[in-house]
C-alpha positions in Angstrom: -128.8 188.7 -29.8 -127.7 185.1 -30.5 -129.1 182.6 -28.0 -128.6 178.8 -28.1 -129.2 177.8 -31.7 -129.1 174.5 -33.5 -127.1 175.1 -36.8 -126.0 172.8 -39.6 -122.1 172.7 -39.7 -119.4 171.3 -41.9 -116.1 170.4 -40.3 -113.0 169.3 -42.2 -109.5 168.4 -41.1 -106.7 167.7 -43.5 -103.0 167.6 -43.8 -101.2 169.6 -46.4 -98.2 167.1 -46.6 -99.7 163.7 -45.5 -102.7 161.7 -46.9 -105.0 162.7 -44.0 -108.5 164.0 -44.6 -111.7 163.9 -42.5 -115.0 165.6 -43.2 -118.2 165.7 -41.1 -121.6 167.3 -41.8 -123.9 167.4 -38.8 -125.9 169.8 -36.6 -124.4 171.7 -33.8 -125.6 173.9 -30.9 -124.0 177.4 -30.9 -123.9 179.2 -27.6 -122.8 182.8 -27.0 -120.4 182.9 -24.1 -120.0 186.7 -24.1 -119.7 189.5 -26.6 -117.1 187.9 -28.8 -116.7 184.3 -27.6 -118.8 181.3 -28.6 -119.1 177.6 -27.7 -120.1 175.1 -30.4 -121.1 171.6 -29.4 -121.5 168.8 -31.9 -121.6 165.1 -32.1 -119.2 163.5 -34.6 -119.9 159.9 -35.7 -117.7 157.3 -34.1 -114.6 156.1 -35.7 -114.7 152.7 -37.4 -113.0 150.0 -35.4 -112.9 146.8 -37.4 -110.4 144.4 -38.8 -110.8 144.2 -42.6 -109.1 140.8 -42.7 -111.9 139.3 -40.6 -114.9 140.8 -42.3 -114.5 143.9 -44.5 -118.2 144.2 -45.2 -119.3 145.0 -41.7 -118.2 148.4 -40.4 -118.2 148.5 -36.7 -118.4 152.1 -35.6 -117.6 153.2 -32.1 -119.9 155.5 -30.1 -120.4 159.1 -31.3 -117.8 161.5 -30.1 -118.7 164.9 -28.5 -116.7 167.8 -29.9 -116.7 171.1 -28.0 -115.1 174.2 -29.6 -114.5 177.4 -27.6 -114.2 180.0 -30.3 -113.0 183.6 -30.3 -111.2 185.7 -32.9 -107.9 185.2 -31.1 -107.9 181.6 -29.8 -109.7 178.3 -30.2 -109.9 175.3 -27.9 -111.3 172.0 -29.3 -112.0 169.1 -27.0 -113.2 165.7 -28.0 -114.6 163.3 -25.4 -117.0 160.5 -25.2 -115.2 157.9 -27.3 -114.0 155.8 -24.3 -110.6 155.0 -25.8 -109.5 158.4 -27.1 -109.9 162.0 -26.0 -108.0 165.1 -27.0 -107.7 168.8 -26.5 -106.1 171.3 -28.9 -105.3 174.9 -28.0 -104.6 177.2 -30.9 -103.7 180.9 -30.8 -102.5 183.0 -33.8 -98.6 183.1 -34.0 -98.2 181.1 -30.8 -97.2 177.6 -29.7 -100.1 175.8 -28.2 -100.7 172.3 -26.7 -102.3 169.3 -28.3 -103.0 166.6 -25.7 -104.3 163.1 -26.4 -105.5 160.6 -23.7 -105.6 157.0 -24.7 -107.4 154.4 -22.6 -107.2 150.6 -22.8 -109.6 147.9 -21.7 -108.7 148.4 -18.0 -108.3 151.5 -15.8 -104.6 150.8 -15.6 -104.1 151.2 -19.3 -104.3 155.0 -19.6 -101.7 157.0 -21.4 -101.2 160.6 -22.2 -99.4 162.2 -25.2 -98.5 165.9 -25.2 -97.6 167.6 -28.4 -97.0 171.2 -29.4 -98.6 173.0 -32.3 -97.7 176.3 -33.9 -100.6 178.3 -35.3 -99.7 180.0 -38.5 -103.2 181.3 -39.2 -106.4 181.6 -37.3 -109.2 183.3 -39.2 -112.8 183.7 -37.9 -115.4 185.4 -40.0 -118.8 186.6 -38.8 -118.0 188.1 -35.4 -121.6 188.8 -34.4 -122.5 185.3 -35.5 -119.6 183.1 -36.4 -119.8 181.7 -40.0 -116.4 180.3 -40.9 -113.3 179.3 -39.0 -110.0 178.3 -40.5 -106.9 177.2 -38.6 -103.6 176.4 -40.2 -101.0 174.9 -37.9 -97.9 172.6 -37.5 -97.8 169.7 -35.1 -94.6 169.0 -33.2 -93.3 166.2 -31.0 -90.1 167.6 -29.3 -88.0 168.6 -32.4 -89.8 166.4 -34.9 -92.4 168.1 -37.2 -95.4 165.8 -37.5 -96.9 167.7 -40.4 -99.0 170.8 -41.4 -102.7 170.7 -40.9 -105.8 172.7 -41.7 -109.0 172.7 -39.7 -112.0 174.3 -41.4 -115.5 174.9 -39.9 -118.5 176.3 -41.7 -121.6 177.2 -39.7 -124.6 177.5 -42.0 -127.1 180.1 -41.0 
């Protein structure tokens, strides 16, 4: 039986029609929620927040971001928190419209905004049901009637 285990993971996010790509290799903690549901908790390095016109040689990274994935063969929820200025939650389910929510915070408590988008999940593939090994989600992102692109999230859990 799988208990809480620390595993090396590779997480990539890319767009198939826009020049967007992100890749992270890190360690994550894998939890068994019940027979076929898992939680995966990982720290992602903070985003760089600098002005290249002022000093392009000094990257100023923000604090690490906590990513939490709730994984099953039929649906995935991914939540990012801990950045201070940006948080988000994506809900994906095969062949369904889901929600993608973003929370943006400014310097003061009054500068908080929320953006709600829809996503349509074309494909959600999870391999390794007794111990998840690979997750691939292909989806479209929508704002009202405007298509914001096609995306692929890929997660490899190395055992």
